[in-house]
PDB file with SEQRES, HELIX, SHEET and CRYST1 records, atoms N, CA, C and O in Angstrom:
SEQRES   1 A   75  MET GLU THR ASN ILE SER THR ASN GLN LEU LEU PRO THR          
SEQRES   2 A   75  LEU GLN VAL LEU PRO ARG ALA ASP LYS LEU ARG ILE ALA          
SEQRES   3 A   75  GLN PHE LEU ILE SER GLN VAL ALA GLN GLU GLU GLY ILE          
SEQRES   4 A   75  ASP SER SER SER VAL THR GLY ASN ASN LEU ASP TRP LYS          
SEQRES   5 A   75  ARG ASP GLU THR SER SER ALA ALA ASN THR LEU LEU ASN          
SEQRES   6 A   75  LEU LEU ALA GLU GLU LYS GLN SER GLY THR                      
HELIX    1 AA1 THR A    7  GLN A   15  1                                   9    
HELIX    2 AA2 ARG A   19  GLU A   36  1                                  18    
HELIX    3 AA3 SER A   42  THR A   45  1                                   4    
HELIX    4 AA4 ARG A   53  GLU A   55  5                                   3    
HELIX    5 AA5 THR A   56  SER A   73  1                                  18    
CRYST1    1.000    1.000    1.000  90.00  90.00  90.00 P 1           1          
ATOM      1  N   MET A   1       0.837  -1.178   0.000  1.00  0.00           N  
ATOM      2  CA  MET A   1       0.000   0.000   0.000  1.00  0.00           C  
ATOM      3  C   MET A   1       0.886   1.246   0.000  1.00  0.00           C  
ATOM      4  O   MET A   1       1.806   1.370   0.808  1.00  0.00           O  
ATOM      5  N   GLU A   2       0.597   2.144  -0.900  1.00  0.00           N  
ATOM      6  CA  GLU A   2       1.380   3.366  -1.014  1.00  0.00           C  
ATOM      7  C   GLU A   2       0.719   4.485  -0.211  1.00  0.00           C  
ATOM      8  O   GLU A   2      -0.507   4.582  -0.143  1.00  0.00           O  
ATOM      9  N   THR A   3       1.545   5.316   0.386  1.00  0.00           N  
ATOM     10  CA  THR A   3       1.014   6.420   1.189  1.00  0.00           C  
ATOM     11  C   THR A   3       1.726   7.717   0.834  1.00  0.00           C  
ATOM     12  O   THR A   3       2.863   7.712   0.362  1.00  0.00           O  
ATOM     13  N   ASN A   4       1.043   8.818   1.067  1.00  0.00           N  
ATOM     14  CA  ASN A   4       1.624  10.118   0.757  1.00  0.00           C  
ATOM     15  C   ASN A   4       2.098  10.854   2.003  1.00  0.00           C  
ATOM     16  O   ASN A   4       2.602  11.972   1.893  1.00  0.00           O  
ATOM     17  N   ILE A   5       1.954  10.269   3.166  1.00  0.00           N  
ATOM     18  CA  ILE A   5       2.369  10.911   4.414  1.00  0.00           C  
ATOM     19  C   ILE A   5       3.632  10.214   4.923  1.00  0.00           C  
ATOM     20  O   ILE A   5       3.720   8.986   4.932  1.00  0.00           O  
ATOM     21  N   SER A   6       4.585  11.005   5.338  1.00  0.00           N  
ATOM     22  CA  SER A   6       5.829  10.424   5.835  1.00  0.00           C  
ATOM     23  C   SER A   6       5.717  10.144   7.335  1.00  0.00           C  
ATOM     24  O   SER A   6       4.851  10.683   8.024  1.00  0.00           O  
ATOM     25  N   THR A   7       6.599   9.302   7.809  1.00  0.00           N  
ATOM     26  CA  THR A   7       6.652   9.006   9.235  1.00  0.00           C  
ATOM     27  C   THR A   7       6.903  10.273  10.032  1.00  0.00           C  
ATOM     28  O   THR A   7       6.335  10.461  11.108  1.00  0.00           O  
ATOM     29  N   ASN A   8       7.755  11.144   9.503  1.00  0.00           N  
ATOM     30  CA  ASN A   8       8.047  12.402  10.201  1.00  0.00           C  
ATOM     31  C   ASN A   8       6.824  13.293  10.323  1.00  0.00           C  
ATOM     32  O   ASN A   8       6.724  14.078  11.267  1.00  0.00           O  
ATOM     33  N   GLN A   9       5.904  13.186   9.399  1.00  0.00           N  
ATOM     34  CA  GLN A   9       4.659  13.944   9.477  1.00  0.00           C  
ATOM     35  C   GLN A   9       3.657  13.267  10.408  1.00  0.00           C  
ATOM     36  O   GLN A   9       2.894  13.936  11.104  1.00  0.00           O  
ATOM     37  N   LEU A  10       3.666  11.953  10.415  1.00  0.00           N  
ATOM     38  CA  LEU A  10       2.685  11.185  11.178  1.00  0.00           C  
ATOM     39  C   LEU A  10       2.963  11.175  12.681  1.00  0.00           C  
ATOM     40  O   LEU A  10       2.033  11.278  13.481  1.00  0.00           O  
ATOM     41  N   LEU A  11       4.201  11.056  13.061  1.00  0.00           N  
ATOM     42  CA  LEU A  11       4.544  10.905  14.481  1.00  0.00           C  
ATOM     43  C   LEU A  11       4.069  12.065  15.360  1.00  0.00           C  
ATOM     44  O   LEU A  11       3.516  11.807  16.429  1.00  0.00           O  
ATOM     45  N   PRO A  12       4.252  13.307  14.971  1.00  0.00           N  
ATOM     46  CA  PRO A  12       3.753  14.398  15.824  1.00  0.00           C  
ATOM     47  C   PRO A  12       2.225  14.342  16.015  1.00  0.00           C  
ATOM     48  O   PRO A  12       1.716  14.674  17.085  1.00  0.00           O  
ATOM     49  N   THR A  13       1.518  13.927  14.984  1.00  0.00           N  
ATOM     50  CA  THR A  13       0.066  13.796  15.087  1.00  0.00           C  
ATOM     51  C   THR A  13      -0.304  12.694  16.069  1.00  0.00           C  
ATOM     52  O   THR A  13      -1.223  12.850  16.873  1.00  0.00           O  
ATOM     53  N   LEU A  14       0.412  11.586  15.998  1.00  0.00           N  
ATOM     54  CA  LEU A  14       0.138  10.469  16.907  1.00  0.00           C  
ATOM     55  C   LEU A  14       0.432  10.844  18.356  1.00  0.00           C  
ATOM     56  O   LEU A  14      -0.261  10.391  19.267  1.00  0.00           O  
ATOM     57  N   GLN A  15       1.444  11.661  18.572  1.00  0.00           N  
ATOM     58  CA  GLN A  15       1.831  12.033  19.932  1.00  0.00           C  
ATOM     59  C   GLN A  15       0.749  12.804  20.667  1.00  0.00           C  
ATOM     60  O   GLN A  15       0.672  12.724  21.893  1.00  0.00           O  
ATOM     61  N   VAL A  16      -0.070  13.530  19.975  1.00  0.00           N  
ATOM     62  CA  VAL A  16      -1.083  14.350  20.643  1.00  0.00           C  
ATOM     63  C   VAL A  16      -2.416  13.630  20.812  1.00  0.00           C  
ATOM     64  O   VAL A  16      -3.343  14.184  21.404  1.00  0.00           O  
ATOM     65  N   LEU A  17      -2.525  12.418  20.308  1.00  0.00           N  
ATOM     66  CA  LEU A  17      -3.769  11.661  20.451  1.00  0.00           C  
ATOM     67  C   LEU A  17      -3.991  11.239  21.898  1.00  0.00           C  
ATOM     68  O   LEU A  17      -3.032  11.086  22.654  1.00  0.00           O  
ATOM     69  N   PRO A  18      -5.250  11.051  22.287  1.00  0.00           N  
ATOM     70  CA  PRO A  18      -5.543  10.506  23.617  1.00  0.00           C  
ATOM     71  C   PRO A  18      -5.011   9.074  23.732  1.00  0.00           C  
ATOM     72  O   PRO A  18      -4.848   8.378  22.730  1.00  0.00           O  
ATOM     73  N   ARG A  19      -4.750   8.661  24.937  1.00  0.00           N  
ATOM     74  CA  ARG A  19      -4.188   7.332  25.221  1.00  0.00           C  
ATOM     75  C   ARG A  19      -4.993   6.214  24.571  1.00  0.00           C  
ATOM     76  O   ARG A  19      -4.416   5.305  23.975  1.00  0.00           O  
ATOM     77  N   ALA A  20      -6.312   6.271  24.677  1.00  0.00           N  
ATOM     78  CA  ALA A  20      -7.163   5.211  24.120  1.00  0.00           C  
ATOM     79  C   ALA A  20      -6.976   5.102  22.605  1.00  0.00           C  
ATOM     80  O   ALA A  20      -6.937   3.998  22.062  1.00  0.00           O  
ATOM     81  N   ASP A  21      -6.862   6.239  21.928  1.00  0.00           N  
ATOM     82  CA  ASP A  21      -6.647   6.213  20.481  1.00  0.00           C  
ATOM     83  C   ASP A  21      -5.275   5.641  20.146  1.00  0.00           C  
ATOM     84  O   ASP A  21      -5.130   4.892  19.180  1.00  0.00           O  
ATOM     85  N   LYS A  22      -4.270   5.992  20.941  1.00  0.00           N  
ATOM     86  CA  LYS A  22      -2.927   5.444  20.724  1.00  0.00           C  
ATOM     87  C   LYS A  22      -2.939   3.924  20.854  1.00  0.00           C  
ATOM     88  O   LYS A  22      -2.327   3.221  20.050  1.00  0.00           O  
ATOM     89  N   LEU A  23      -3.631   3.428  21.859  1.00  0.00           N  
ATOM     90  CA  LEU A  23      -3.703   1.977  22.055  1.00  0.00           C  
ATOM     91  C   LEU A  23      -4.461   1.308  20.915  1.00  0.00           C  
ATOM     92  O   LEU A  23      -4.087   0.222  20.470  1.00  0.00           O  
ATOM     93  N   ARG A  24      -5.519   1.949  20.444  1.00  0.00           N  
ATOM     94  CA  ARG A  24      -6.284   1.410  19.322  1.00  0.00           C  
ATOM     95  C   ARG A  24      -5.412   1.336  18.068  1.00  0.00           C  
ATOM     96  O   ARG A  24      -5.461   0.353  17.329  1.00  0.00           O  
ATOM     97  N   ILE A  25      -4.623   2.372  17.837  1.00  0.00           N  
ATOM     98  CA  ILE A  25      -3.721   2.389  16.682  1.00  0.00           C  
ATOM     99  C   ILE A  25      -2.640   1.333  16.839  1.00  0.00           C  
ATOM    100  O   ILE A  25      -2.302   0.649  15.873  1.00  0.00           O  
ATOM    101  N   ALA A  26      -2.094   1.190  18.035  1.00  0.00           N  
ATOM    102  CA  ALA A  26      -1.070   0.171  18.283  1.00  0.00           C  
ATOM    103  C   ALA A  26      -1.641  -1.217  18.014  1.00  0.00           C  
ATOM    104  O   ALA A  26      -0.984  -2.051  17.392  1.00  0.00           O  
ATOM    105  N   GLN A  27      -2.851  -1.464  18.476  1.00  0.00           N  
ATOM    106  CA  GLN A  27      -3.485  -2.768  18.258  1.00  0.00           C  
ATOM    107  C   GLN A  27      -3.698  -3.002  16.764  1.00  0.00           C  
ATOM    108  O   GLN A  27      -3.466  -4.106  16.271  1.00  0.00           O  
ATOM    109  N   PHE A  28      -4.135  -1.979  16.047  1.00  0.00           N  
ATOM    110  CA  PHE A  28      -4.324  -2.092  14.612  1.00  0.00           C  
ATOM    111  C   PHE A  28      -3.007  -2.436  13.911  1.00  0.00           C  
ATOM    112  O   PHE A  28      -2.963  -3.336  13.073  1.00  0.00           O  
ATOM    113  N   LEU A  29      -1.934  -1.715  14.258  1.00  0.00           N  
ATOM    114  CA  LEU A  29      -0.639  -1.945  13.627  1.00  0.00           C  
ATOM    115  C   LEU A  29      -0.099  -3.334  13.938  1.00  0.00           C  
ATOM    116  O   LEU A  29       0.463  -4.001  13.069  1.00  0.00           O  
ATOM    117  N   ILE A  30      -0.274  -3.762  15.175  1.00  0.00           N  
ATOM    118  CA  ILE A  30       0.174  -5.101  15.555  1.00  0.00           C  
ATOM    119  C   ILE A  30      -0.575  -6.160  14.762  1.00  0.00           C  
ATOM    120  O   ILE A  30       0.016  -7.138  14.302  1.00  0.00           O  
ATOM    121  N   SER A  31      -1.869  -5.960  14.606  1.00  0.00           N  
ATOM    122  CA  SER A  31      -2.682  -6.885  13.822  1.00  0.00           C  
ATOM    123  C   SER A  31      -2.212  -6.924  12.372  1.00  0.00           C  
ATOM    124  O   SER A  31      -2.130  -7.997  11.774  1.00  0.00           O  
ATOM    125  N   GLN A  32      -1.903  -5.761  11.807  1.00  0.00           N  
ATOM    126  CA  GLN A  32      -1.431  -5.681  10.426  1.00  0.00           C  
ATOM    127  C   GLN A  32      -0.104  -6.414  10.251  1.00  0.00           C  
ATOM    128  O   GLN A  32       0.072  -7.166   9.292  1.00  0.00           O  
ATOM    129  N   VAL A  33       0.831  -6.192  11.181  1.00  0.00           N  
ATOM    130  CA  VAL A  33       2.135  -6.857  11.097  1.00  0.00           C  
ATOM    131  C   VAL A  33       1.965  -8.367  11.258  1.00  0.00           C  
ATOM    132  O   VAL A  33       2.597  -9.146  10.544  1.00  0.00           O  
ATOM    133  N   ALA A  34       1.122  -8.772  12.185  1.00  0.00           N  
ATOM    134  CA  ALA A  34       0.871 -10.203  12.383  1.00  0.00           C  
ATOM    135  C   ALA A  34       0.318 -10.820  11.104  1.00  0.00           C  
ATOM    136  O   ALA A  34       0.742 -11.902  10.697  1.00  0.00           O  
ATOM    137  N   GLN A  35      -0.611 -10.142  10.482  1.00  0.00           N  
ATOM    138  CA  GLN A  35      -1.197 -10.634   9.238  1.00  0.00           C  
ATOM    139  C   GLN A  35      -0.133 -10.743   8.149  1.00  0.00           C  
ATOM    140  O   GLN A  35      -0.098 -11.733   7.418  1.00  0.00           O  
ATOM    141  N   GLU A  36       0.726  -9.745   8.034  1.00  0.00           N  
ATOM    142  CA  GLU A  36       1.801  -9.773   7.044  1.00  0.00           C  
ATOM    143  C   GLU A  36       2.786 -10.907   7.305  1.00  0.00           C  
ATOM    144  O   GLU A  36       3.388 -11.445   6.375  1.00  0.00           O  
ATOM    145  N   GLU A  37       2.946 -11.268   8.584  1.00  0.00           N  
ATOM    146  CA  GLU A  37       3.867 -12.341   8.953  1.00  0.00           C  
ATOM    147  C   GLU A  37       3.189 -13.711   8.901  1.00  0.00           C  
ATOM    148  O   GLU A  37       3.824 -14.733   9.161  1.00  0.00           O  
ATOM    149  N   GLY A  38       1.913 -13.726   8.569  1.00  0.00           N  
ATOM    150  CA  GLY A  38       1.182 -14.988   8.492  1.00  0.00           C  
ATOM    151  C   GLY A  38       0.777 -15.544   9.839  1.00  0.00           C  
ATOM    152  O   GLY A  38       0.527 -16.743   9.969  1.00  0.00           O  
ATOM    153  N   ILE A  39       0.710 -14.683  10.844  1.00  0.00           N  
ATOM    154  CA  ILE A  39       0.309 -15.101  12.186  1.00  0.00           C  
ATOM    155  C   ILE A  39      -1.193 -14.892  12.315  1.00  0.00           C  
ATOM    156  O   ILE A  39      -1.717 -13.866  11.882  1.00  0.00           O  
ATOM    157  N   ASP A  40      -1.880 -15.847  12.900  1.00  0.00           N  
ATOM    158  CA  ASP A  40      -3.317 -15.727  13.125  1.00  0.00           C  
ATOM    159  C   ASP A  40      -3.589 -14.465  13.930  1.00  0.00           C  
ATOM    160  O   ASP A  40      -3.184 -14.362  15.088  1.00  0.00           O  
ATOM    161  N   SER A  41      -4.274 -13.510  13.318  1.00  0.00           N  
ATOM    162  CA  SER A  41      -4.475 -12.220  13.977  1.00  0.00           C  
ATOM    163  C   SER A  41      -5.318 -12.347  15.235  1.00  0.00           C  
ATOM    164  O   SER A  41      -5.226 -11.484  16.109  1.00  0.00           O  
ATOM    165  N   SER A  42      -6.136 -13.385  15.364  1.00  0.00           N  
ATOM    166  CA  SER A  42      -6.926 -13.535  16.591  1.00  0.00           C  
ATOM    167  C   SER A  42      -6.031 -13.825  17.788  1.00  0.00           C  
ATOM    168  O   SER A  42      -6.421 -13.583  18.930  1.00  0.00           O  
ATOM    169  N   SER A  43      -4.817 -14.348  17.529  1.00  0.00           N  
ATOM    170  CA  SER A  43      -3.914 -14.623  18.644  1.00  0.00           C  
ATOM    171  C   SER A  43      -3.291 -13.352  19.199  1.00  0.00           C  
ATOM    172  O   SER A  43      -2.764 -13.361  20.311  1.00  0.00           O  
ATOM    173  N   VAL A  44      -3.342 -12.256  18.440  1.00  0.00           N  
ATOM    174  CA  VAL A  44      -2.791 -10.995  18.938  1.00  0.00           C  
ATOM    175  C   VAL A  44      -3.847  -9.921  19.151  1.00  0.00           C  
ATOM    176  O   VAL A  44      -3.549  -8.865  19.708  1.00  0.00           O  
ATOM    177  N   THR A  45      -5.068 -10.174  18.717  1.00  0.00           N  
ATOM    178  CA  THR A  45      -6.114  -9.174  18.914  1.00  0.00           C  
ATOM    179  C   THR A  45      -7.229  -9.671  19.815  1.00  0.00           C  
ATOM    180  O   THR A  45      -8.100  -8.891  20.199  1.00  0.00           O  
ATOM    181  N   GLY A  46      -7.222 -10.935  20.155  1.00  0.00           N  
ATOM    182  CA  GLY A  46      -8.278 -11.489  20.987  1.00  0.00           C  
ATOM    183  C   GLY A  46      -7.977 -11.351  22.458  1.00  0.00           C  
ATOM    184  O   GLY A  46      -7.361 -10.374  22.884  1.00  0.00           O  
ATOM    185  N   ASN A  47      -8.402 -12.313  23.228  1.00  0.00           N  
ATOM    186  CA  ASN A  47      -8.256 -12.264  24.679  1.00  0.00           C  
ATOM    187  C   ASN A  47      -6.818 -12.424  25.151  1.00  0.00           C  
ATOM    188  O   ASN A  47      -6.534 -12.226  26.332  1.00  0.00           O  
ATOM    189  N   ASN A  48      -5.910 -12.776  24.256  1.00  0.00           N  
ATOM    190  CA  ASN A  48      -4.515 -12.944  24.655  1.00  0.00           C  
ATOM    191  C   ASN A  48      -3.859 -11.627  25.032  1.00  0.00           C  
ATOM    192  O   ASN A  48      -2.893 -11.605  25.796  1.00  0.00           O  
ATOM    193  N   LEU A  49      -4.379 -10.536  24.502  1.00  0.00           N  
ATOM    194  CA  LEU A  49      -3.835  -9.224  24.832  1.00  0.00           C  
ATOM    195  C   LEU A  49      -4.909  -8.401  25.508  1.00  0.00           C  
ATOM    196  O   LEU A  49      -6.022  -8.276  24.995  1.00  0.00           O  
ATOM    197  N   ASP A  50      -4.587  -7.855  26.626  1.00  0.00           N  
ATOM    198  CA  ASP A  50      -5.521  -7.012  27.358  1.00  0.00           C  
ATOM    199  C   ASP A  50      -5.014  -5.593  27.295  1.00  0.00           C  
ATOM    200  O   ASP A  50      -3.954  -5.289  27.841  1.00  0.00           O  
ATOM    201  N   TRP A  51      -5.750  -4.718  26.638  1.00  0.00           N  
ATOM    202  CA  TRP A  51      -5.288  -3.361  26.401  1.00  0.00           C  
ATOM    203  C   TRP A  51      -5.744  -2.388  27.479  1.00  0.00           C  
ATOM    204  O   TRP A  51      -5.850  -1.189  27.222  1.00  0.00           O  
ATOM    205  N   LYS A  52      -6.013  -2.881  28.672  1.00  0.00           N  
ATOM    206  CA  LYS A  52      -6.369  -1.979  29.766  1.00  0.00           C  
ATOM    207  C   LYS A  52      -5.161  -1.132  30.126  1.00  0.00           C  
ATOM    208  O   LYS A  52      -4.020  -1.554  29.937  1.00  0.00           O  
ATOM    209  N   ARG A  53      -5.413   0.064  30.644  1.00  0.00           N  
ATOM    210  CA  ARG A  53      -4.318   0.994  30.960  1.00  0.00           C  
ATOM    211  C   ARG A  53      -3.230   0.386  31.816  1.00  0.00           C  
ATOM    212  O   ARG A  53      -2.047   0.530  31.505  1.00  0.00           O  
ATOM    213  N   ASP A  54      -3.606  -0.291  32.888  1.00  0.00           N  
ATOM    214  CA  ASP A  54      -2.620  -0.815  33.826  1.00  0.00           C  
ATOM    215  C   ASP A  54      -1.891  -2.040  33.298  1.00  0.00           C  
ATOM    216  O   ASP A  54      -0.916  -2.485  33.903  1.00  0.00           O  
ATOM    217  N   GLU A  55      -2.347  -2.593  32.179  1.00  0.00           N  
ATOM    218  CA  GLU A  55      -1.773  -3.840  31.688  1.00  0.00           C  
ATOM    219  C   GLU A  55      -1.120  -3.699  30.322  1.00  0.00           C  
ATOM    220  O   GLU A  55      -0.857  -4.703  29.660  1.00  0.00           O  
ATOM    221  N   THR A  56      -0.858  -2.484  29.896  1.00  0.00           N  
ATOM    222  CA  THR A  56      -0.274  -2.268  28.577  1.00  0.00           C  
ATOM    223  C   THR A  56       1.090  -2.927  28.464  1.00  0.00           C  
ATOM    224  O   THR A  56       1.387  -3.566  27.454  1.00  0.00           O  
ATOM    225  N   SER A  57       1.917  -2.780  29.479  1.00  0.00           N  
ATOM    226  CA  SER A  57       3.237  -3.395  29.455  1.00  0.00           C  
ATOM    227  C   SER A  57       3.117  -4.913  29.392  1.00  0.00           C  
ATOM    228  O   SER A  57       3.855  -5.568  28.655  1.00  0.00           O  
ATOM    229  N   SER A  58       2.204  -5.464  30.152  1.00  0.00           N  
ATOM    230  CA  SER A  58       1.970  -6.904  30.136  1.00  0.00           C  
ATOM    231  C   SER A  58       1.508  -7.355  28.752  1.00  0.00           C  
ATOM    232  O   SER A  58       1.922  -8.407  28.264  1.00  0.00           O  
ATOM    233  N   ALA A  59       0.652  -6.555  28.127  1.00  0.00           N  
ATOM    234  CA  ALA A  59       0.169  -6.888  26.790  1.00  0.00           C  
ATOM    235  C   ALA A  59       1.310  -6.884  25.786  1.00  0.00           C  
ATOM    236  O   ALA A  59       1.375  -7.756  24.920  1.00  0.00           O  
ATOM    237  N   ALA A  60       2.203  -5.921  25.892  1.00  0.00           N  
ATOM    238  CA  ALA A  60       3.354  -5.855  24.990  1.00  0.00           C  
ATOM    239  C   ALA A  60       4.231  -7.086  25.169  1.00  0.00           C  
ATOM    240  O   ALA A  60       4.695  -7.665  24.187  1.00  0.00           O  
ATOM    241  N   ASN A  61       4.460  -7.486  26.407  1.00  0.00           N  
ATOM    242  CA  ASN A  61       5.256  -8.687  26.672  1.00  0.00           C  
ATOM    243  C   ASN A  61       4.569  -9.926  26.127  1.00  0.00           C  
ATOM    244  O   ASN A  61       5.226 -10.816  25.586  1.00  0.00           O  
ATOM    245  N   THR A  62       3.256  -9.989  26.265  1.00  0.00           N  
ATOM    246  CA  THR A  62       2.501 -11.116  25.735  1.00  0.00           C  
ATOM    247  C   THR A  62       2.646 -11.182  24.224  1.00  0.00           C  
ATOM    248  O   THR A  62       2.843 -12.259  23.660  1.00  0.00           O  
ATOM    249  N   LEU A  63       2.549 -10.029  23.569  1.00  0.00           N  
ATOM    250  CA  LEU A  63       2.707  -9.989  22.120  1.00  0.00           C  
ATOM    251  C   LEU A  63       4.086 -10.479  21.704  1.00  0.00           C  
ATOM    252  O   LEU A  63       4.213 -11.289  20.786  1.00  0.00           O  
ATOM    253  N   LEU A  64       5.108  -9.990  22.375  1.00  0.00           N  
ATOM    254  CA  LEU A  64       6.464 -10.422  22.051  1.00  0.00           C  
ATOM    255  C   LEU A  64       6.612 -11.935  22.217  1.00  0.00           C  
ATOM    256  O   LEU A  64       7.242 -12.596  21.392  1.00  0.00           O  
ATOM    257  N   ASN A  65       6.034 -12.473  23.274  1.00  0.00           N  
ATOM    258  CA  ASN A  65       6.090 -13.923  23.501  1.00  0.00           C  
ATOM    259  C   ASN A  65       5.351 -14.688  22.412  1.00  0.00           C  
ATOM    260  O   ASN A  65       5.845 -15.703  21.922  1.00  0.00           O  
ATOM    261  N   LEU A  66       4.165 -14.206  22.029  1.00  0.00           N  
ATOM    262  CA  LEU A  66       3.402 -14.856  20.969  1.00  0.00           C  
ATOM    263  C   LEU A  66       4.159 -14.836  19.650  1.00  0.00           C  
ATOM    264  O   LEU A  66       4.213 -15.843  18.944  1.00  0.00           O  
ATOM    265  N   LEU A  67       4.742 -13.692  19.320  1.00  0.00           N  
ATOM    266  CA  LEU A  67       5.496 -13.589  18.080  1.00  0.00           C  
ATOM    267  C   LEU A  67       6.721 -14.502  18.093  1.00  0.00           C  
ATOM    268  O   LEU A  67       7.049 -15.121  17.080  1.00  0.00           O  
ATOM    269  N   ALA A  68       7.389 -14.584  19.230  1.00  0.00           N  
ATOM    270  CA  ALA A  68       8.560 -15.460  19.357  1.00  0.00           C  
ATOM    271  C   ALA A  68       8.142 -16.924  19.202  1.00  0.00           C  
ATOM    272  O   ALA A  68       8.825 -17.702  18.536  1.00  0.00           O  
ATOM    273  N   GLU A  69       7.017 -17.295  19.822  1.00  0.00           N  
ATOM    274  CA  GLU A  69       6.523 -18.675  19.701  1.00  0.00           C  
ATOM    275  C   GLU A  69       6.177 -19.007  18.259  1.00  0.00           C  
ATOM    276  O   GLU A  69       6.515 -20.083  17.765  1.00  0.00           O  
ATOM    277  N   GLU A  70       5.501 -18.082  17.580  1.00  0.00           N  
ATOM    278  CA  GLU A  70       5.133 -18.298  16.181  1.00  0.00           C  
ATOM    279  C   GLU A  70       6.376 -18.442  15.315  1.00  0.00           C  
ATOM    280  O   GLU A  70       6.422 -19.291  14.424  1.00  0.00           O  
ATOM    281  N   LYS A  71       7.374 -17.622  15.573  1.00  0.00           N  
ATOM    282  CA  LYS A  71       8.602 -17.676  14.776  1.00  0.00           C  
ATOM    283  C   LYS A  71       9.328 -18.996  14.992  1.00  0.00           C  
ATOM    284  O   LYS A  71       9.845 -19.588  14.044  1.00  0.00           O  
ATOM    285  N   GLN A  72       9.367 -19.463  16.254  1.00  0.00           N  
ATOM    286  CA  GLN A  72      10.045 -20.723  16.561  1.00  0.00           C  
ATOM    287  C   GLN A  72       9.326 -21.910  15.952  1.00  0.00           C  
ATOM    288  O   GLN A  72       9.961 -22.870  15.516  1.00  0.00           O  
ATOM    289  N   SER A  73       7.990 -21.847  15.919  1.00  0.00           N  
ATOM    290  CA  SER A  73       7.222 -22.970  15.375  1.00  0.00           C  
ATOM    291  C   SER A  73       7.258 -22.990  13.854  1.00  0.00           C  
ATOM    292  O   SER A  73       6.889 -23.981  13.223  1.00  0.00           O  
ATOM    293  N   GLY A  74       7.716 -21.862  13.264  1.00  0.00           N  
ATOM    294  CA  GLY A  74       7.852 -21.809  11.822  1.00  0.00           C  
ATOM    295  C   GLY A  74       6.562 -21.611  11.069  1.00  0.00           C  
ATOM    296  O   GLY A  74       6.491 -21.884   9.870  1.00  0.00           O  
ATOM    297  N   THR A  75       5.518 -21.129  11.771  1.00  0.00           N  
ATOM    298  CA  THR A  75       4.241 -20.897  11.078  1.00  0.00           C  
ATOM    299  C   THR A  75       3.999 -19.445  10.874  1.00  0.00           C  
ATOM    300  O   THR A  75       2.974 -19.063  10.308  1.00  0.00           O  
TER     301      THR A  75                                                      
END                                                                             
C-alpha cells in the first residue's frame, strides 16, 4: 500500500492523540504486522492481549512472547 504521508509527518500527530486512540492504533498496527507475517491475527487481537491501561506493558510482553513462539514454530 502506497502512502503520501511520511513518518516524520505522522509521528507528531500520533503524539497528541488521547491514550485510548494510541492503544487502538497500536493494536491495529500489531494486527497488520501479524497478518503480514502470516500469524493468526486472533492470537494478537483477541483475549490474549488485554489493552487496559494498567496492563499495557503486560500486553506488549505477551505480544512479544506470541510472536517469538510463532517464529520458533515456523508458522
